[in-house]
N, C-alpha and C positions, 0 to 999 in steps of 0.2 A: 476701528476703521473710520477714516475721515469721510466727509460728504463727497469729496471728489472721487475717492476710491469706490464708494457705493455707486455713483453715477457711471463711472468707467466700466463697472461690472454689470450695470443694468439692474442693480438691486435697490429696492426702496431703502431710505435711510433707517426706517424703523423695522426692517426685515430681519430675518435670522442671521446670526453671525456666520461668516464663511471661514472654513478652516482649510488651509492649503493641504493638498494631498500629493505625495510624491509617488508617481506610478512606477518609478524604478525600485521602490522599496515598499511593496504592498504589505499591509499589516494583517492580512488574512491568508490562510492556507488554501490553495486550490483543492477542489474536491478530490482529485486523483491523489495528490500528495497527502491530504488528510487521511484518506482510507489506508494508504500504505503505512503511514506512521501509526495509525490506530492498531493495525494488525501487529506491527512490530512491538508496540508497547504492551499490548495484551499478552503477547508471548512472554515479554519480560516480567509482567505481573505474575503469570503462572510460575515461571522459574523462580522468581523472588519468594513467592509463597512457599514453594517446596523447600527452598534453601533455609527460610526462617524456621519451618517446621523441624528440619534436621538439626539446626544449630540451637534453637531455643528449647527444643523438645516439648513443644506445645503445638497442637494443631493450629496452623496459621493459614490465612487466605488473603491474597492481595488482588485487587481488581483495579483496572484502569477506568477512571470516570470520565476523563476529558483530555483532549489534545488540542491545544490552540497555539497561536503565535502572538506574542506580545513583545513590547519593548521591555528592556530590563527594568526601567523605571516603573512601568505598570506592574510588572511581576513582583518587584520588591514591595510596592505599595500595598499589594494584596496579602502580604504575609503578616503574621503576628509580630509585634515589636520584639518580643523575646521568644526566640525559637532556636533550633539547631540547624546550621547550614554547613554542610560539608562542601568545600570548594575543591573542585577537581581540575588539576592542571592538564592542558591540552598541548601536545607537541606542535610547535609552530604557530600557536595562537596566544595572544595576550589575554583574551577573554577566557573565563573559566566556566566549566559546567557546575551546576549547583544541585545537590540533593538536600532537600529541606524536610525536617520532621520534628515533632515535639520531643524535647529532651526527656520529658516524663515517660513517654512511650518507650524510648530506647533504654531508660533505666529499668523499666519493667522487664524488657527483654533480657537485659544483663542479669537481673535478679533470677529469672527463670534459668538462665544458662548456669548460674552458680548453685542451683538447687533450691532457691527460694520460691515463694508463691506471689500471688497478686492480691493479698488480703488487704493491703493499704495502698492508697494512691501515692504515686511518686511525685516529688516536687519538680517544678520547672527550674532547673539550676544548671550550672556548668558541670562538666564531667571532671572527676578526678583523673589522675594519670592512668590508673588501672582501668577505670571505666572507659576512658577515651581509647585505650588500646583494644579493649574488647569490642567496642562499637566500630572501630576502624576495621577490625577483623571481619565483622558482619558485613560491612559495606564493601570491603575488598571482594568478597564473594559475590555481592550484588552487582558490582561493576563487571565481573566476569560474565554474569548472566546477561547484563546489558549488551556487552560486546557480541555475545552469541545471538541475542534476539535481533539486534539491528543489522548484523551481518555486514553486507557490502555497503550499507548506508553509513557506517562508522569506520572511516579509513584512518582516523587519527587516534593513536594510543592516548588513554587518559588514566590518571592516577590521583588518589586523594592527596591534597596539598595541605590545607589548613582547615580548622573548625572555627566557625564564628557563631556568636550567640545573639547578635543584634542585627536584624534584617536591614536596618537603615544605615549601618556602618559597614556592612559587608559589600564592598565594591568588587563584585565578580566580573563586571563588564561595564562599558560606558552606558550611560542612561538611555541613549537612543538605540543601543544595539538590539537587534531583533533576536528573540529567543523562542525556541520550540519548547512549550511548557506542557508537561503531562502531569495530571493530578491522579493520585492513587488513594484508595481506601484500604487500610491494613487492619486485619482482624487477627489478633493473637489470643487464643483462648476466649475469654469473655470480654477482653478489652479491645477497643478499636481506636484508630488514629488516622489522621489525614497526612499525606506526604506529597511532595511535589518534586519533579525532576525537570530542570531547565538546561537546555543545551543551546549553544549559539546556532542560529539558523544557518549561518555561513558554513557550519560544520556538516550539515545534512542536506541542504537544498541542492548543492551541485550534483549529488548522486541521484537525486530524484528526477532530474531532467526537466524539459519543458512541459508545463501542464497541458497546454493545448498546441501541439506542434502544427504548423501550417506548411503547405507546399506551394511553391510558386507555379505560375501558369506556364512557365517555360518547359516543364517536363510533363505537361498534362497528357500528351499523347502516350508517352511511355507508361504513365500511371493507369490510364484507361485500358491500355493493352494488357498490362500486368493483372489488372482486376478481372478483365474478361477471361483471361487464361485460367483464373482460379475459380470461375463459376461452374458448378457441376451441371452437366447436361445429360439427357437420356440418349443412350446409344442403342440402336435397334439392329438386329440381324434378321434380314428378310429375304424371301424368295421373290422371283419376278412375279408381278401381279397378273392375275387372270381376268379377262373381261367376260362377264356373265350378264344376262338380262335380269331385270327385276323379278320377272315371273319365276325364273330359276331360283333366285334367292328366296322368294316367298314360299316356294314349294319344297325347300330343303327338309329332309327327314333323316332320322338316325339311320346310318348305313349307306347313305348316298356317297358317291365318289365324285370329286371335282378334279378333273385333270388340270395340272399346272404346266404352263409353258416353260418352266425352268429346267434346262437339261441337267441330267444327273452328274455330268462331269464339270459343270460350271460352279464356281464358288458362290457363296451367299453374298448379298450386298450388306455392307455396314453403313447405316445411315444415321444422320443426326437431324432431327426435325424434318424428315423426308428427303434430306439432301445426301446423296451418296458420297461417302468419304473414303471408302476402301472396300476390298473384297476379302472374304475369309472363308476358310474351310472349317467344318464342324469338328469339335474335339471334346476333350474332357479335362477337368482339373480336379483330381480326387473324386469326390462323389458328386460333383457339379459339372454341368455342361459348360463348355468354353468354345472359343473360336480362335483359330490361328490365322492372323492377317497374312494374306498372300500378296496383294497389291494395294497401293494407296493412290489417292487422287490428289490433285492440286486445285484448290479453290472450286471443288465440285465438278471438275472435268476429268474424265478418265484418261490416264496416260496412254 
């Protein structure tokens, strides 16, 4: 940054570097969006673990460790140079989803599927055609679990396209493309591995809606009215009050009778905070007392 640029921005020449931020493309997930995605990916992790147990025939457990939003360049830079990346095609999008996992872990799963054990560590290498077909079958089922777990968030069909083994050469999306990245821990028997799932943010964010919706002041009256109409209030069914002296009240004893000026034929008053709103006759609803509204009032005045 030049001296003129520092002066224009009001920053000392020896101050910290300033990085431009595009508010139209935020690089962090809103809290509401993050929670929804975490719940969805946790569901996917449980489904994936159950599916692995059934396919590999070894007790398996998958847990979701983190859900963040990164550019594709940041995501790829954090992956091992040699790893397995399944690129999944998305209808209507040039960018692809990515399922990344160690080849050695997948080879161990294949060995268990074929009746072998985990006595020796598997190498990190490319799959043979048979191994690739078996691994594809595993992840075809995982994609079904992903569709189920994301539900209405995933409106675009996806399918496995190609398998890449170099994270730096696998161009699944433009470097600046924002991706929703979920990190998983996979335990199959005594072995464990880390895996990631990256989906283009443009695929999921439209279904999540606005993180902090705001309302304009033009409809403030309608909003206040709607809110007040939903606030619970105490409704009282009462007789006409009787006027008595303090001495009579202080001298009350068990068995005393207090005559009330409320005629027997007159309905009870239905009041809210002491304000009469209607009149009602006493009744019952099953084993409980109830009242049947006879007349109503308008703004506290009896018709």
